[in-house]
C-alpha positions as a printed NumPy array, in Angstrom:
array([[-25.956,  -1.466,   4.772],
       [-27.718,  -2.229,   8.043],
       [-28.7  ,   0.867,  10.028],
       [-26.97 ,  -0.441,  13.15 ],
       [-23.676,  -0.922,  11.289],
       [-23.885,   2.531,   9.718],
       [-24.601,   4.02 ,  13.144],
       [-21.474,   2.377,  14.601],
       [-19.295,   3.549,  11.721],
       [-20.649,   7.09 ,  12.002],
       [-19.996,   7.147,  15.755],
       [-16.435,   5.962,  15.141],
       [-15.918,   8.694,  12.536],
       [-17.169,  11.295,  15.012],
       [-14.74 ,  10.17 ,  17.724],
       [-11.775,  10.178,  15.368],
       [-12.583,  13.458,  13.606],
       [-10.581,  15.168,  12.071],
       [ -8.58 ,  11.936,  11.615],
       [ -9.862,   9.237,   9.291],
       [-11.6  ,   6.446,  11.172],
       [-11.146,   2.95 ,   9.798],
       [-12.151,  -0.611,  10.521],
       [-13.538,  -3.904,   9.284],
       [-17.062,  -5.233,   8.857],
       [-17.403,  -8.97 ,   9.475],
       [-20.126, -11.303,   8.321],
       [-20.75 , -14.023,  10.909],
       [-23.471, -16.524,  11.665],
       [-24.906, -13.868,  13.998],
       [-25.008, -11.172,  11.338],
       [-22.709,  -8.233,  10.633],
       [-20.233,  -6.934,  13.21 ],
       [-17.866,  -3.966,  13.267],
       [-14.244,  -4.07 ,  14.391],
       [-12.813,  -0.594,  14.916],
       [ -9.12 ,  -0.441,  13.97 ],
       [ -6.297,   1.944,  14.772],
       [ -5.314,   4.209,  11.896],
       [ -1.576,   3.592,  11.483],
       [ -1.073,   6.111,   8.691],
       [  1.601,   8.741,   9.309],
       [ -0.879,  11.229,   7.797],
       [ -4.144,  10.154,   9.502],
       [ -6.018,  13.319,   8.536],
       [ -5.546,  12.437,   4.87 ],
       [ -5.334,   8.644,   4.679],
       [ -5.69 ,   5.428,   6.637],
       [ -3.708,   2.246,   7.138],
       [ -4.953,  -0.859,   8.939],
       [ -2.436,  -3.293,  10.403],
       [ -1.956,  -5.878,   7.605],
       [ -1.584,  -8.659,  10.17 ],
       [ -5.   ,  -7.813,  11.605],
       [ -6.464,  -7.994,   8.124],
       [ -4.771, -11.344,   7.499],
       [ -6.071, -12.868,  10.743],
       [ -9.679, -12.016,   9.891],
       [ -9.481, -12.37 ,   6.076],
       [-12.011, -15.197,   5.855],
       [-14.748, -13.185,   7.567],
       [-14.274,  -9.676,   6.159],
       [-17.33 ,  -8.404,   4.309],
       [-16.024,  -4.848,   3.862],
       [-13.405,  -2.327,   4.909],
       [-14.665,   1.073,   6.035],
       [-13.109,   4.462,   6.579],
       [-14.208,   8.063,   6.833],
       [-13.435,  11.161,   4.793],
       [-13.361,  14.046,   7.292],
       [-14.872,  17.187,   5.758],
       [-14.806,  15.528,   2.344],
       [-17.243,  13.773,   0.06 ],
       [-17.078,   9.948,   0.116],
       [-15.785,   9.806,  -3.451],
       [-13.074,   7.113,  -3.541],
       [ -9.567,   8.461,  -3.995],
       [ -6.948,   6.741,  -6.141],
       [ -5.492,   5.349,  -2.913],
       [ -8.911,   4.029,  -1.845],
       [ -9.349,   2.276,  -5.174],
       [ -5.846,   0.821,  -4.973],
       [ -6.478,  -0.529,  -1.476],
       [ -9.831,  -2.041,  -2.413],
       [ -8.395,  -3.735,  -5.491],
       [ -5.522,  -5.27 ,  -3.514],
       [ -7.73 ,  -6.373,  -0.627],
       [-10.416,  -7.563,  -3.067],
       [-13.243,  -6.583,  -0.731],
       [-15.764,  -3.71 ,  -0.928],
       [-14.792,  -0.391,   0.626],
       [-17.387,   1.627,   2.542],
       [-16.489,   5.32 ,   2.565],
       [-18.343,   7.673,   4.898],
       [-18.229,  11.409,   4.434],
       [-18.229,  13.072,   7.842],
       [-20.079,  15.037,   9.091],
       [-22.227,  14.891,   5.928],
       [-23.065,  11.186,   6.623],
       [-22.934,  10.436,   2.876],
       [-21.956,   6.83 ,   2.187],
       [-20.285,   5.418,  -0.904],
       [-19.444,   1.778,  -1.637],
       [-16.597,   0.904,  -3.977],
       [-16.629,  -2.677,  -5.267],
       [-13.344,  -4.063,  -6.68 ],
       [-13.28 ,  -4.396, -10.461],
       [-10.197,  -6.633, -10.78 ],
       [ -8.314,  -3.973, -12.735],
       [ -5.037,  -2.089, -12.327],
       [ -5.779,   0.257,  -9.416],
       [ -3.925,   3.265, -10.863],
       [ -1.593,   4.137, -13.749],
       [  2.039,   3.373, -13.054],
       [  3.051,   7.005, -13.469],
       [  1.552,   9.996, -11.668],
       [  0.462,   8.233,  -8.478],
       [  0.305,  10.294,  -5.305],
       [  2.293,   8.91 ,  -2.371],
       [  0.367,   7.274,   0.46 ],
       [  2.571,   5.053,   2.61 ],
       [  1.37 ,   1.462,   2.67 ],
       [ -1.135,   2.061,  -0.125],
       [  0.597,   3.843,  -3.001],
       [  4.347,   3.772,  -2.495],
       [  7.414,   2.207,  -4.092],
       [  6.567,  -1.3  ,  -2.925],
       [  2.93 ,  -1.193,  -4.052],
       [  4.046,   0.098,  -7.45 ],
       [  6.379,  -2.878,  -7.842],
       [  3.621,  -5.243,  -6.709],
       [  1.116,  -3.817,  -9.207],
       [  3.631,  -3.843, -12.055],
       [  4.732,  -7.423, -11.46 ],
       [  1.142,  -8.648, -11.073],
       [ -0.292,  -6.934, -14.144],
       [  2.699,  -6.958, -16.501],
       [  4.478, -10.183, -15.523],
       [  1.736, -12.25 , -13.807],
       [  3.937, -12.51 , -10.713],
       [  2.34 , -11.965,  -7.304],
       [  4.413, -10.109,  -4.724],
       [  3.006,  -9.731,  -1.238],
       [  3.299,  -6.053,  -0.397],
       [  0.912,  -6.073,   2.565],
       [  3.354,  -6.018,   5.438],
       [  4.529,  -2.537,   6.401],
       [  6.635,  -1.474,   9.353],
       [  6.009,   1.757,  11.222],
       [  6.808,   4.9  ,   9.212],
       [ 10.545,   5.76 ,   9.295],
       [ 11.493,   2.168,  10.147],
       [ 14.56 ,   2.666,   7.957],
       [ 16.151,   4.927,  10.59 ],
       [ 16.623,   1.957,  12.941],
       [ 19.747,  -0.127,  12.135],
       [ 17.987,  -3.246,  13.418],
       [ 16.082,  -3.22 ,  10.094],
       [ 19.254,  -3.252,   7.98 ],
       [ 18.362,  -6.457,   6.121],
       [ 14.549,  -6.392,   6.362],
       [ 13.749,  -4.835,   2.985],
       [ 16.006,  -7.044,   0.863],
       [ 15.142, -10.188,   2.819],
       [ 11.464,  -9.54 ,   2.154],
       [ 12.096,  -9.827,  -1.584],
       [ 14.382, -12.824,  -1.244],
       [ 11.672, -14.659,   0.691],
       [  9.431, -14.284,  -2.377],
       [ 11.802, -15.667,  -4.99 ],
       [ 14.241, -12.86 ,  -5.759],
       [ 18.017, -13.282,  -5.884],
       [ 20.842, -10.75 ,  -6.005],
       [ 22.517, -10.276,  -9.389],
       [ 25.546,  -8.299, -10.571],
       [ 24.089,  -6.688, -13.696],
       [ 20.688,  -5.391, -14.795],
       [ 18.09 ,  -6.802, -17.151],
       [ 14.677,  -5.338, -17.986],
       [ 12.203,  -5.769, -15.072],
       [ 14.939,  -6.344, -12.485],
       [ 14.59 ,  -4.462,  -9.201],
       [ 17.049,  -1.86 ,  -7.937],
       [ 17.091,  -1.563,  -4.157],
       [ 18.3  ,   1.763,  -2.782],
       [ 19.022,   3.486,   0.522],
       [ 17.292,   6.875,   0.769],
       [ 15.778,   9.167,   3.37 ],
       [ 18.851,   9.608,   5.548],
       [ 18.731,   6.253,   7.343],
       [ 21.178,   3.34 ,   7.31 ],
       [ 18.719,   0.778,   5.899],
       [ 17.841,  -0.025,   2.291],
       [ 14.261,   1.191,   1.946],
       [ 13.423,   2.043,  -1.66 ],
       [ 12.914,  -0.036,  -4.79 ],
       [ 12.61 ,   0.772,  -8.489],
       [ 11.964,  -1.26 , -11.628],
       [ 14.584,  -1.241, -14.361],
       [ 12.913,  -0.543, -17.711],
       [ 16.035,  -0.738, -19.875],
       [ 18.151,   1.952, -21.567],
       [ 19.093,   3.406, -18.139],
       [ 15.449,   4.207, -17.313],
       [ 13.763,   3.324, -14.017],
       [ 10.117,   3.327, -12.91 ],
       [  9.572,   4.099,  -9.24 ],
       [  7.692,   6.064,  -6.596],
       [ 10.395,   8.12 ,  -4.883],
       [  8.875,   9.691,  -1.768],
       [  6.174,  11.769,  -0.093],
       [  5.118,  14.674,  -2.279],
       [  6.592,  13.158,  -5.436],
       [  4.43 ,  11.246,  -7.924],
       [  5.492,   7.913,  -9.362],
       [  7.463,   8.369, -12.565],
       [  9.966,   7.102, -15.081],
       [ 13.344,   8.805, -15.1  ],
       [ 16.974,   8.212, -15.899],
       [ 18.963,   5.936, -13.628],
       [ 21.434,   8.747, -13.102],
       [ 24.25 ,   9.462, -10.687],
       [ 22.053,  10.252,  -7.67 ],
       [ 20.163,   6.948,  -7.86 ],
       [ 23.292,   4.972,  -8.745],
       [ 25.04 ,   6.272,  -5.643],
       [ 22.009,   5.345,  -3.539],
       [ 21.906,   1.796,  -4.954],
       [ 22.304,  -1.088,  -2.516],
       [ 21.801,  -4.089,  -4.805],
       [ 20.061,  -5.524,  -7.878],
       [ 17.392,  -8.216,  -7.553],
       [ 15.942, -10.594, -10.139],
       [ 12.911, -12.823,  -9.85 ],
       [ 13.98 , -16.473, -10.098],
       [ 11.037, -18.8  , -10.744],
       [ 12.765, -21.857,  -9.319],
       [ 13.215, -20.085,  -5.965],
       [  9.625, -18.933,  -5.539]])
């Protein structure tokens, strides 16, 4: 890591403290450059989220993603590892104010077990769990990068956004469940479908319910059945 780049990242971490600073490091014909990004996480003192569209625009030039760990060692968290694996670029993690630096290089492996994941919106949530499961178990790639602002499901204008996102990637609505189908639900008190689980068979679902609740398998019982909006199945011919 070039001293000038590290100095810029450290200065950014200082300005954002006690929030996590985050940004991108580009490799250009002129050398390395830093782009400071807004932290869009709804819990910025504990996690970070960079606008996926910003990442997409600069994807060809990104050499690394960086963020800070305020008052913490730069040891990568499960969420950090998950993000790095999905982005497939190195993650630079700066402990602040200790100035310790750690680099995590993607290994091409499942970023975290399916069960027991902590919830970090946009990084480890219901949609990222589905994406990881479909990629590693079924060899089906689902783009889970786009995230609306936290609590988007409270705005009726987003009534069809969640389901349409799956349909755009080859899913169709079905009337009955088969193993690996998706169950879309409406939770969190809003009018919009906003949660998804994977049907494992025998009335068991795998999902990541909400903040403060780890991902888990459980029975597809009355509560989740009443919250159900629709069933979705991946149709190869539509993808």
